[in-house]
ZALOZA-877914 format. One record per residue (C-alpha): x negated, y negated, z negated; residue in three letters. Coordinates in steps of 0.05 Angstrom, whole numbers, plus 5000, padded with zeros to 4 digits. Layout:
N
<xx->X | yy->Y | zz->Z | type->Ala>
...
This chain:
398
<xx->2927 | yy->2345 | zz->3822 | type->Unk>
<xx->3000 | yy->2333 | zz->3835 | type->Unk>
<xx->3057 | yy->2305 | zz->3793 | type->Unk>
<xx->3078 | yy->2343 | zz->3731 | type->Unk>
<xx->3144 | yy->2343 | zz->3693 | type->Unk>
<xx->3154 | yy->2309 | zz->3627 | type->Unk>
<xx->3108 | yy->2326 | zz->3569 | type->Unk>
<xx->3138 | yy->2339 | zz->3501 | type->Unk>
<xx->3104 | yy->2348 | zz->3434 | type->Unk>
<xx->3089 | yy->2419 | zz->3411 | type->Unk>
<xx->3094 | yy->2438 | zz->3336 | type->Unk>
<xx->3026 | yy->2431 | zz->3303 | type->Unk>
<xx->3018 | yy->2502 | zz->3278 | type->Unk>
<xx->2967 | yy->2546 | zz->3311 | type->Unk>
<xx->2929 | yy->2490 | zz->3346 | type->Unk>
<xx->2857 | yy->2508 | zz->3363 | type->Unk>
<xx->2803 | yy->2468 | zz->3330 | type->Unk>
<xx->2747 | yy->2475 | zz->3381 | type->Unk>
<xx->2727 | yy->2412 | zz->3418 | type->Unk>
<xx->2744 | yy->2415 | zz->3491 | type->Unk>
<xx->2797 | yy->2470 | zz->3483 | type->Unk>
<xx->2860 | yy->2463 | zz->3523 | type->Unk>
<xx->2926 | yy->2496 | zz->3505 | type->Unk>
<xx->2985 | yy->2487 | zz->3551 | type->Unk>
<xx->3016 | yy->2505 | zz->3617 | type->Unk>
<xx->2998 | yy->2470 | zz->3682 | type->Unk>
<xx->3054 | yy->2461 | zz->3733 | type->Unk>
<xx->3056 | yy->2447 | zz->3807 | type->Unk>
<xx->3114 | yy->2410 | zz->3840 | type->Unk>
<xx->3155 | yy->2438 | zz->3896 | type->Unk>
<xx->3156 | yy->2396 | zz->3960 | type->Unk>
<xx->3223 | yy->2368 | zz->3940 | type->Unk>
<xx->3188 | yy->2319 | zz->3893 | type->Unk>
<xx->3222 | yy->2280 | zz->3837 | type->Unk>
<xx->3297 | yy->2278 | zz->3839 | type->Unk>
<xx->3331 | yy->2208 | zz->3841 | type->Unk>
<xx->3340 | yy->2180 | zz->3771 | type->Unk>
<xx->3288 | yy->2224 | zz->3737 | type->Unk>
<xx->3265 | yy->2193 | zz->3671 | type->Unk>
<xx->3211 | yy->2211 | zz->3622 | type->Unk>
<xx->3242 | yy->2248 | zz->3564 | type->Unk>
<xx->3259 | yy->2207 | zz->3502 | type->Unk>
<xx->3227 | yy->2262 | zz->3460 | type->Unk>
<xx->3160 | yy->2231 | zz->3477 | type->Unk>
<xx->3174 | yy->2179 | zz->3424 | type->Unk>
<xx->3165 | yy->2232 | zz->3370 | type->Unk>
<xx->3090 | yy->2221 | zz->3375 | type->Unk>
<xx->3098 | yy->2157 | zz->3335 | type->Unk>
<xx->3124 | yy->2195 | zz->3274 | type->Unk>
<xx->3081 | yy->2258 | zz->3277 | type->Unk>
<xx->3012 | yy->2226 | zz->3280 | type->Unk>
<xx->2964 | yy->2219 | zz->3339 | type->Unk>
<xx->2972 | yy->2271 | zz->3393 | type->Unk>
<xx->2919 | yy->2306 | zz->3435 | type->Unk>
<xx->2929 | yy->2341 | zz->3502 | type->Unk>
<xx->2933 | yy->2407 | zz->3464 | type->Unk>
<xx->2997 | yy->2381 | zz->3432 | type->Unk>
<xx->3034 | yy->2379 | zz->3498 | type->Unk>
<xx->3072 | yy->2432 | zz->3536 | type->Unk>
<xx->3112 | yy->2422 | zz->3599 | type->Unk>
<xx->3185 | yy->2442 | zz->3605 | type->Unk>
<xx->3194 | yy->2510 | zz->3637 | type->Unk>
<xx->3269 | yy->2500 | zz->3649 | type->Unk>
<xx->3263 | yy->2454 | zz->3709 | type->Unk>
<xx->3280 | yy->2486 | zz->3775 | type->Unk>
<xx->3236 | yy->2436 | zz->3811 | type->Unk>
<xx->3170 | yy->2465 | zz->3786 | type->Unk>
<xx->3131 | yy->2529 | zz->3790 | type->Unk>
<xx->3086 | yy->2553 | zz->3734 | type->Unk>
<xx->3012 | yy->2555 | zz->3752 | type->Unk>
<xx->2975 | yy->2600 | zz->3704 | type->Unk>
<xx->2903 | yy->2587 | zz->3726 | type->Unk>
<xx->2873 | yy->2527 | zz->3690 | type->Unk>
<xx->2812 | yy->2493 | zz->3718 | type->Unk>
<xx->2763 | yy->2479 | zz->3660 | type->Unk>
<xx->2741 | yy->2412 | zz->3689 | type->Unk>
<xx->2814 | yy->2390 | zz->3694 | type->Unk>
<xx->2827 | yy->2413 | zz->3623 | type->Unk>
<xx->2769 | yy->2376 | zz->3592 | type->Unk>
<xx->2782 | yy->2313 | zz->3633 | type->Unk>
<xx->2855 | yy->2312 | zz->3612 | type->Unk>
<xx->2839 | yy->2325 | zz->3539 | type->Unk>
<xx->2789 | yy->2268 | zz->3537 | type->Unk>
<xx->2836 | yy->2220 | zz->3573 | type->Unk>
<xx->2893 | yy->2235 | zz->3525 | type->Unk>
<xx->2849 | yy->2228 | zz->3464 | type->Unk>
<xx->2822 | yy->2162 | zz->3488 | type->Unk>
<xx->2893 | yy->2138 | zz->3504 | type->Unk>
<xx->2913 | yy->2155 | zz->3432 | type->Unk>
<xx->2855 | yy->2115 | zz->3404 | type->Unk>
<xx->2815 | yy->2178 | zz->3384 | type->Unk>
<xx->2749 | yy->2153 | zz->3411 | type->Unk>
<xx->2706 | yy->2201 | zz->3370 | type->Unk>
<xx->2744 | yy->2262 | zz->3393 | type->Unk>
<xx->2743 | yy->2238 | zz->3466 | type->Unk>
<xx->2668 | yy->2227 | zz->3462 | type->Unk>
<xx->2656 | yy->2296 | zz->3432 | type->Unk>
<xx->2696 | yy->2331 | zz->3487 | type->Unk>
<xx->2658 | yy->2294 | zz->3542 | type->Unk>
<xx->2589 | yy->2303 | zz->3511 | type->Unk>
<xx->2603 | yy->2378 | zz->3503 | type->Unk>
<xx->2629 | yy->2381 | zz->3574 | type->Unk>
<xx->2567 | yy->2350 | zz->3606 | type->Unk>
<xx->2523 | yy->2400 | zz->3570 | type->Unk>
<xx->2561 | yy->2456 | zz->3605 | type->Unk>
<xx->2580 | yy->2426 | zz->3672 | type->Unk>
<xx->2516 | yy->2402 | zz->3704 | type->Unk>
<xx->2531 | yy->2405 | zz->3778 | type->Unk>
<xx->2587 | yy->2405 | zz->3830 | type->Unk>
<xx->2656 | yy->2387 | zz->3805 | type->Unk>
<xx->2628 | yy->2375 | zz->3736 | type->Unk>
<xx->2604 | yy->2307 | zz->3760 | type->Unk>
<xx->2675 | yy->2282 | zz->3746 | type->Unk>
<xx->2664 | yy->2293 | zz->3671 | type->Unk>
<xx->2597 | yy->2255 | zz->3673 | type->Unk>
<xx->2631 | yy->2196 | zz->3706 | type->Unk>
<xx->2684 | yy->2196 | zz->3651 | type->Unk>
<xx->2630 | yy->2194 | zz->3599 | type->Unk>
<xx->2594 | yy->2136 | zz->3634 | type->Unk>
<xx->2659 | yy->2096 | zz->3633 | type->Unk>
<xx->2671 | yy->2114 | zz->3560 | type->Unk>
<xx->2602 | yy->2085 | zz->3542 | type->Unk>
<xx->2616 | yy->2023 | zz->3584 | type->Unk>
<xx->2683 | yy->2012 | zz->3550 | type->Unk>
<xx->2654 | yy->2020 | zz->3480 | type->Unk>
<xx->2593 | yy->1978 | zz->3495 | type->Unk>
<xx->2542 | yy->2034 | zz->3483 | type->Unk>
<xx->2487 | yy->2015 | zz->3532 | type->Unk>
<xx->2432 | yy->2058 | zz->3501 | type->Unk>
<xx->2475 | yy->2121 | zz->3507 | type->Unk>
<xx->2494 | yy->2100 | zz->3578 | type->Unk>
<xx->2420 | yy->2093 | zz->3597 | type->Unk>
<xx->2402 | yy->2161 | zz->3566 | type->Unk>
<xx->2459 | yy->2193 | zz->3605 | type->Unk>
<xx->2435 | yy->2160 | zz->3669 | type->Unk>
<xx->2367 | yy->2195 | zz->3664 | type->Unk>
<xx->2399 | yy->2263 | zz->3655 | type->Unk>
<xx->2450 | yy->2250 | zz->3710 | type->Unk>
<xx->2395 | yy->2233 | zz->3761 | type->Unk>
<xx->2359 | yy->2297 | zz->3742 | type->Unk>
<xx->2421 | yy->2341 | zz->3749 | type->Unk>
<xx->2454 | yy->2311 | zz->3810 | type->Unk>
<xx->2392 | yy->2283 | zz->3846 | type->Unk>
<xx->2424 | yy->2216 | zz->3861 | type->Unk>
<xx->2429 | yy->2147 | zz->3831 | type->Unk>
<xx->2473 | yy->2141 | zz->3769 | type->Unk>
<xx->2527 | yy->2088 | zz->3759 | type->Unk>
<xx->2502 | yy->2019 | zz->3741 | type->Unk>
<xx->2514 | yy->1986 | zz->3674 | type->Unk>
<xx->2558 | yy->1924 | zz->3684 | type->Unk>
<xx->2537 | yy->1870 | zz->3635 | type->Unk>
<xx->2603 | yy->1832 | zz->3641 | type->Unk>
<xx->2649 | yy->1891 | zz->3635 | type->Unk>
<xx->2654 | yy->1890 | zz->3558 | type->Unk>
<xx->2664 | yy->1815 | zz->3556 | type->Unk>
<xx->2717 | yy->1818 | zz->3610 | type->Unk>
<xx->2753 | yy->1874 | zz->3574 | type->Unk>
<xx->2754 | yy->1834 | zz->3509 | type->Unk>
<xx->2780 | yy->1772 | zz->3545 | type->Unk>
<xx->2834 | yy->1813 | zz->3579 | type->Unk>
<xx->2859 | yy->1839 | zz->3512 | type->Unk>
<xx->2900 | yy->1776 | zz->3502 | type->Unk>
<xx->2974 | yy->1789 | zz->3516 | type->Unk>
<xx->2997 | yy->1768 | zz->3585 | type->Unk>
<xx->3067 | yy->1743 | zz->3597 | type->Unk>
<xx->3108 | yy->1736 | zz->3660 | type->Unk>
<xx->3154 | yy->1679 | zz->3682 | type->Unk>
<xx->3194 | yy->1666 | zz->3746 | type->Unk>
<xx->3195 | yy->1593 | zz->3764 | type->Unk>
<xx->3268 | yy->1571 | zz->3764 | type->Unk>
<xx->3294 | yy->1530 | zz->3822 | type->Unk>
<xx->3253 | yy->1493 | zz->3874 | type->Unk>
<xx->3187 | yy->1458 | zz->3867 | type->Unk>
<xx->3217 | yy->1388 | zz->3867 | type->Unk>
<xx->3204 | yy->1329 | zz->3821 | type->Unk>
<xx->3277 | yy->1326 | zz->3799 | type->Unk>
<xx->3277 | yy->1399 | zz->3775 | type->Unk>
<xx->3269 | yy->1384 | zz->3701 | type->Unk>
<xx->3298 | yy->1450 | zz->3679 | type->Unk>
<xx->3246 | yy->1489 | zz->3717 | type->Unk>
<xx->3186 | yy->1448 | zz->3693 | type->Unk>
<xx->3209 | yy->1441 | zz->3621 | type->Unk>
<xx->3224 | yy->1515 | zz->3617 | type->Unk>
<xx->3155 | yy->1531 | zz->3644 | type->Unk>
<xx->3123 | yy->1484 | zz->3593 | type->Unk>
<xx->3160 | yy->1519 | zz->3537 | type->Unk>
<xx->3135 | yy->1587 | zz->3560 | type->Unk>
<xx->3064 | yy->1561 | zz->3564 | type->Unk>
<xx->3068 | yy->1536 | zz->3493 | type->Unk>
<xx->3082 | yy->1608 | zz->3469 | type->Unk>
<xx->3038 | yy->1648 | zz->3516 | type->Unk>
<xx->2963 | yy->1640 | zz->3521 | type->Unk>
<xx->2961 | yy->1679 | zz->3587 | type->Unk>
<xx->3016 | yy->1677 | zz->3638 | type->Unk>
<xx->3033 | yy->1705 | zz->3707 | type->Unk>
<xx->3076 | yy->1652 | zz->3741 | type->Unk>
<xx->3117 | yy->1677 | zz->3800 | type->Unk>
<xx->3133 | yy->1625 | zz->3853 | type->Unk>
<xx->3163 | yy->1674 | zz->3903 | type->Unk>
<xx->3234 | yy->1646 | zz->3895 | type->Unk>
<xx->3215 | yy->1574 | zz->3913 | type->Unk>
<xx->3249 | yy->1553 | zz->3978 | type->Unk>
<xx->3237 | yy->1478 | zz->3978 | type->Unk>
<xx->3186 | yy->1429 | zz->3951 | type->Unk>
<xx->3166 | yy->1356 | zz->3951 | type->Unk>
<xx->3103 | yy->1317 | zz->3933 | type->Unk>
<xx->3128 | yy->1299 | zz->3864 | type->Unk>
<xx->3143 | yy->1372 | zz->3847 | type->Unk>
<xx->3074 | yy->1392 | zz->3871 | type->Unk>
<xx->3042 | yy->1339 | zz->3827 | type->Unk>
<xx->3081 | yy->1363 | zz->3766 | type->Unk>
<xx->3058 | yy->1434 | zz->3777 | type->Unk>
<xx->2985 | yy->1412 | zz->3786 | type->Unk>
<xx->2990 | yy->1372 | zz->3722 | type->Unk>
<xx->3014 | yy->1433 | zz->3684 | type->Unk>
<xx->2958 | yy->1476 | zz->3712 | type->Unk>
<xx->2906 | yy->1425 | zz->3694 | type->Unk>
<xx->2935 | yy->1418 | zz->3624 | type->Unk>
<xx->2932 | yy->1493 | zz->3612 | type->Unk>
<xx->2859 | yy->1495 | zz->3633 | type->Unk>
<xx->2841 | yy->1439 | zz->3584 | type->Unk>
<xx->2875 | yy->1480 | zz->3530 | type->Unk>
<xx->2839 | yy->1544 | zz->3550 | type->Unk>
<xx->2902 | yy->1579 | zz->3572 | type->Unk>
<xx->2905 | yy->1622 | zz->3635 | type->Unk>
<xx->2958 | yy->1618 | zz->3689 | type->Unk>
<xx->2957 | yy->1667 | zz->3747 | type->Unk>
<xx->3000 | yy->1646 | zz->3805 | type->Unk>
<xx->3040 | yy->1700 | zz->3841 | type->Unk>
<xx->3082 | yy->1697 | zz->3904 | type->Unk>
<xx->3050 | yy->1634 | zz->3932 | type->Unk>
<xx->3052 | yy->1654 | zz->4006 | type->Unk>
<xx->3120 | yy->1622 | zz->4019 | type->Unk>
<xx->3100 | yy->1559 | zz->3980 | type->Unk>
<xx->3036 | yy->1556 | zz->4023 | type->Unk>
<xx->3078 | yy->1558 | zz->4086 | type->Unk>
<xx->3122 | yy->1501 | zz->4060 | type->Unk>
<xx->3059 | yy->1461 | zz->4045 | type->Unk>
<xx->3035 | yy->1470 | zz->4116 | type->Unk>
<xx->3096 | yy->1432 | zz->4140 | type->Unk>
<xx->3078 | yy->1373 | zz->4095 | type->Unk>
<xx->3003 | yy->1369 | zz->4107 | type->Unk>
<xx->2987 | yy->1331 | zz->4171 | type->Unk>
<xx->2920 | yy->1300 | zz->4188 | type->Unk>
<xx->2925 | yy->1224 | zz->4192 | type->Unk>
<xx->2993 | yy->1221 | zz->4159 | type->Unk>
<xx->2981 | yy->1190 | zz->4090 | type->Unk>
<xx->3043 | yy->1218 | zz->4058 | type->Unk>
<xx->3059 | yy->1275 | zz->4009 | type->Unk>
<xx->2992 | yy->1270 | zz->3974 | type->Unk>
<xx->3016 | yy->1319 | zz->3921 | type->Unk>
<xx->3026 | yy->1371 | zz->3975 | type->Unk>
<xx->2955 | yy->1363 | zz->3998 | type->Unk>
<xx->2929 | yy->1370 | zz->3927 | type->Unk>
<xx->2969 | yy->1434 | zz->3915 | type->Unk>
<xx->2944 | yy->1463 | zz->3981 | type->Unk>
<xx->2873 | yy->1449 | zz->3958 | type->Unk>
<xx->2889 | yy->1481 | zz->3891 | type->Unk>
<xx->2913 | yy->1545 | zz->3926 | type->Unk>
<xx->2848 | yy->1548 | zz->3966 | type->Unk>
<xx->2809 | yy->1540 | zz->3901 | type->Unk>
<xx->2847 | yy->1595 | zz->3865 | type->Unk>
<xx->2840 | yy->1643 | zz->3924 | type->Unk>
<xx->2766 | yy->1631 | zz->3931 | type->Unk>
<xx->2774 | yy->1604 | zz->4002 | type->Unk>
<xx->2714 | yy->1558 | zz->4004 | type->Unk>
<xx->2712 | yy->1545 | zz->4079 | type->Unk>
<xx->2786 | yy->1529 | zz->4082 | type->Unk>
<xx->2778 | yy->1484 | zz->4021 | type->Unk>
<xx->2721 | yy->1445 | zz->4052 | type->Unk>
<xx->2758 | yy->1435 | zz->4118 | type->Unk>
<xx->2821 | yy->1411 | zz->4082 | type->Unk>
<xx->2780 | yy->1366 | zz->4036 | type->Unk>
<xx->2749 | yy->1331 | zz->4096 | type->Unk>
<xx->2818 | yy->1320 | zz->4126 | type->Unk>
<xx->2844 | yy->1295 | zz->4059 | type->Unk>
<xx->2787 | yy->1244 | zz->4054 | type->Unk>
<xx->2799 | yy->1220 | zz->4126 | type->Unk>
<xx->2875 | yy->1214 | zz->4116 | type->Unk>
<xx->2877 | yy->1181 | zz->4048 | type->Unk>
<xx->2809 | yy->1146 | zz->4050 | type->Unk>
<xx->2791 | yy->1171 | zz->3980 | type->Unk>
<xx->2746 | yy->1227 | zz->3954 | type->Unk>
<xx->2778 | yy->1296 | zz->3951 | type->Unk>
<xx->2776 | yy->1342 | zz->3890 | type->Unk>
<xx->2711 | yy->1381 | zz->3882 | type->Unk>
<xx->2702 | yy->1456 | zz->3890 | type->Unk>
<xx->2694 | yy->1492 | zz->3823 | type->Unk>
<xx->2660 | yy->1560 | zz->3832 | type->Unk>
<xx->2672 | yy->1580 | zz->3760 | type->Unk>
<xx->2747 | yy->1578 | zz->3767 | type->Unk>
<xx->2746 | yy->1627 | zz->3824 | type->Unk>
<xx->2707 | yy->1677 | zz->3782 | type->Unk>
<xx->2758 | yy->1671 | zz->3725 | type->Unk>
<xx->2823 | yy->1673 | zz->3765 | type->Unk>
<xx->2814 | yy->1708 | zz->3831 | type->Unk>
<xx->2809 | yy->1784 | zz->3827 | type->Unk>
<xx->2751 | yy->1821 | zz->3859 | type->Unk>
<xx->2758 | yy->1836 | zz->3933 | type->Unk>
<xx->2797 | yy->1900 | zz->3947 | type->Unk>
<xx->2770 | yy->1955 | zz->3991 | type->Unk>
<xx->2830 | yy->1997 | zz->4009 | type->Unk>
<xx->2825 | yy->2072 | zz->4003 | type->Unk>
<xx->2846 | yy->2076 | zz->4076 | type->Unk>
<xx->2822 | yy->2016 | zz->4115 | type->Unk>
<xx->2877 | yy->1972 | zz->4142 | type->Unk>
<xx->2894 | yy->1898 | zz->4149 | type->Unk>
<xx->2949 | yy->1893 | zz->4097 | type->Unk>
<xx->2941 | yy->1840 | zz->4044 | type->Unk>
<xx->2983 | yy->1825 | zz->3983 | type->Unk>
<xx->2984 | yy->1791 | zz->3915 | type->Unk>
<xx->2964 | yy->1836 | zz->3857 | type->Unk>
<xx->3005 | yy->1854 | zz->3796 | type->Unk>
<xx->2956 | yy->1851 | zz->3738 | type->Unk>
<xx->2956 | yy->1894 | zz->3676 | type->Unk>
<xx->2907 | yy->1874 | zz->3622 | type->Unk>
<xx->2882 | yy->1891 | zz->3553 | type->Unk>
<xx->2903 | yy->1946 | zz->3505 | type->Unk>
<xx->2971 | yy->1966 | zz->3533 | type->Unk>
<xx->3019 | yy->1996 | zz->3482 | type->Unk>
<xx->3093 | yy->2014 | zz->3491 | type->Unk>
<xx->3098 | yy->1970 | zz->3554 | type->Unk>
<xx->3159 | yy->1975 | zz->3599 | type->Unk>
<xx->3135 | yy->1933 | zz->3659 | type->Unk>
<xx->3203 | yy->1900 | zz->3667 | type->Unk>
<xx->3176 | yy->1848 | zz->3715 | type->Unk>
<xx->3143 | yy->1899 | zz->3762 | type->Unk>
<xx->3205 | yy->1917 | zz->3804 | type->Unk>
<xx->3216 | yy->1844 | zz->3823 | type->Unk>
<xx->3143 | yy->1838 | zz->3843 | type->Unk>
<xx->3144 | yy->1903 | zz->3883 | type->Unk>
<xx->3207 | yy->1881 | zz->3920 | type->Unk>
<xx->3168 | yy->1826 | zz->3956 | type->Unk>
<xx->3101 | yy->1861 | zz->3966 | type->Unk>
<xx->3077 | yy->1918 | zz->4010 | type->Unk>
<xx->3029 | yy->1948 | zz->3993 | type->Unk>
<xx->3042 | yy->1941 | zz->3919 | type->Unk>
<xx->2974 | yy->1927 | zz->3888 | type->Unk>
<xx->2969 | yy->1941 | zz->3814 | type->Unk>
<xx->2905 | yy->1910 | zz->3787 | type->Unk>
<xx->2879 | yy->1952 | zz->3729 | type->Unk>
<xx->2809 | yy->1921 | zz->3725 | type->Unk>
<xx->2826 | yy->1886 | zz->3659 | type->Unk>
<xx->2857 | yy->1947 | zz->3624 | type->Unk>
<xx->2816 | yy->1973 | zz->3566 | type->Unk>
<xx->2866 | yy->2026 | zz->3544 | type->Unk>
<xx->2938 | yy->2048 | zz->3558 | type->Unk>
<xx->2980 | yy->2094 | zz->3515 | type->Unk>
<xx->3019 | yy->2154 | zz->3540 | type->Unk>
<xx->3087 | yy->2120 | zz->3533 | type->Unk>
<xx->3065 | yy->2061 | zz->3575 | type->Unk>
<xx->3038 | yy->2106 | zz->3629 | type->Unk>
<xx->3104 | yy->2143 | zz->3630 | type->Unk>
<xx->3143 | yy->2078 | zz->3636 | type->Unk>
<xx->3097 | yy->2058 | zz->3694 | type->Unk>
<xx->3113 | yy->2124 | zz->3728 | type->Unk>
<xx->3188 | yy->2112 | zz->3722 | type->Unk>
<xx->3183 | yy->2043 | zz->3753 | type->Unk>
<xx->3135 | yy->2062 | zz->3810 | type->Unk>
<xx->3173 | yy->2126 | zz->3828 | type->Unk>
<xx->3232 | yy->2082 | zz->3846 | type->Unk>
<xx->3185 | yy->2035 | zz->3884 | type->Unk>
<xx->3156 | yy->2093 | zz->3923 | type->Unk>
<xx->3225 | yy->2116 | zz->3945 | type->Unk>
<xx->3233 | yy->2049 | zz->3979 | type->Unk>
<xx->3176 | yy->2068 | zz->4026 | type->Unk>
<xx->3123 | yy->2021 | zz->3997 | type->Unk>
<xx->3051 | yy->2040 | zz->3989 | type->Unk>
<xx->3023 | yy->2035 | zz->3918 | type->Unk>
<xx->2950 | yy->2023 | zz->3902 | type->Unk>
<xx->2917 | yy->2021 | zz->3833 | type->Unk>
<xx->2858 | yy->1975 | zz->3838 | type->Unk>
<xx->2795 | yy->1986 | zz->3796 | type->Unk>
<xx->2820 | yy->2027 | zz->3736 | type->Unk>
<xx->2766 | yy->2058 | zz->3694 | type->Unk>
<xx->2763 | yy->2134 | zz->3702 | type->Unk>
<xx->2794 | yy->2151 | zz->3634 | type->Unk>
<xx->2855 | yy->2110 | zz->3655 | type->Unk>
<xx->2856 | yy->2144 | zz->3723 | type->Unk>
<xx->2857 | yy->2212 | zz->3689 | type->Unk>
<xx->2915 | yy->2190 | zz->3646 | type->Unk>
<xx->2951 | yy->2170 | zz->3710 | type->Unk>
<xx->2938 | yy->2240 | zz->3737 | type->Unk>
<xx->2965 | yy->2272 | zz->3674 | type->Unk>
<xx->3032 | yy->2236 | zz->3678 | type->Unk>
<xx->3038 | yy->2244 | zz->3754 | type->Unk>
<xx->3022 | yy->2174 | zz->3777 | type->Unk>
<xx->2966 | yy->2197 | zz->3822 | type->Unk>
<xx->3017 | yy->2235 | zz->3864 | type->Unk>
<xx->3052 | yy->2171 | zz->3885 | type->Unk>
<xx->2994 | yy->2121 | zz->3889 | type->Unk>
<xx->2924 | yy->2112 | zz->3917 | type->Unk>
<xx->2867 | yy->2095 | zz->3869 | type->Unk>
<xx->2811 | yy->2046 | zz->3888 | type->Unk>
<xx->2753 | yy->2053 | zz->3840 | type->Unk>
<xx->2700 | yy->2000 | zz->3828 | type->Unk>
<xx->2642 | yy->2010 | zz->3875 | type->Unk>
<xx->2575 | yy->2017 | zz->3838 | type->Unk>
């Protein structure tokens, strides 16, 4: 499916009551694509005053000269979109009914997409017995192994539901930078989970590295999460300070070890730890496997194999009315732009529209965009608003 124009609420009269019904017009974009400056219509906000919306409450504008009307509606598309919109609106019962009715009808071919949506729905809602029953029927219909229940998925989703903040470290990573470190400490006092962007750091010293390590250790003791972004430049600055046999800048060595730990680079950590012990004649920090599992995202398999690597912009929890104000700054220094959705349990329509606005501008700059590990109901929502037209999607491999 390709990008569609803005969806607006339809008056409630005459709406069909049958589960799985779809009322609306599907549109197909012309090759011209989105015009510069396009925004999602403000009228979307009416959904907050008119009660929960379903996909049957949406029609697409027929006044745009950029779009053609496509009258044929694929039934699998219609049911998938309806279920995704209902789940996004918090209507779990309605979404389940649509999908359960759908898998009774669509038992082969393209209908597999609806089965996979129902598997993810049961995973998200923690219904393992229903998941297992569906697995037996799936194997019978499609003659292949069903998706696997992931024991940790529900726990991870619950942990990710905590609000995550963003902060840009101000100034350089130097001991004398009191404003930067005190400001960061204030933010950590107010935010239990934080993405800390170090991409603007252009200088550092051992004292500054030690102050940052102290803050990170303090947050761990207090069960707060800090995810470091933009550390590649800092890592290069550390390389200039870390020299085998030169017993100086110990804080730089320790921060370099910390980066290896957070990235899950065990071999690099062990090599550096040996050099640290030889240089300073003291025991190095120990490797902590549990911290890698908590902080470092799962390895990415790109939709099209290549050698590009990048930090990931993480979206977590139950996302409502988000504007993603920090995403443009992140995207400006990363290509491809990896948007990690593995921790998202649900996203509302307004947030998905805001994400489209931001990433459309990013796409015009020539950058590749990849959504990493969204559940399939979220991926369907992305398709509804048009995000799938500007980004690749990398699903979890079962």
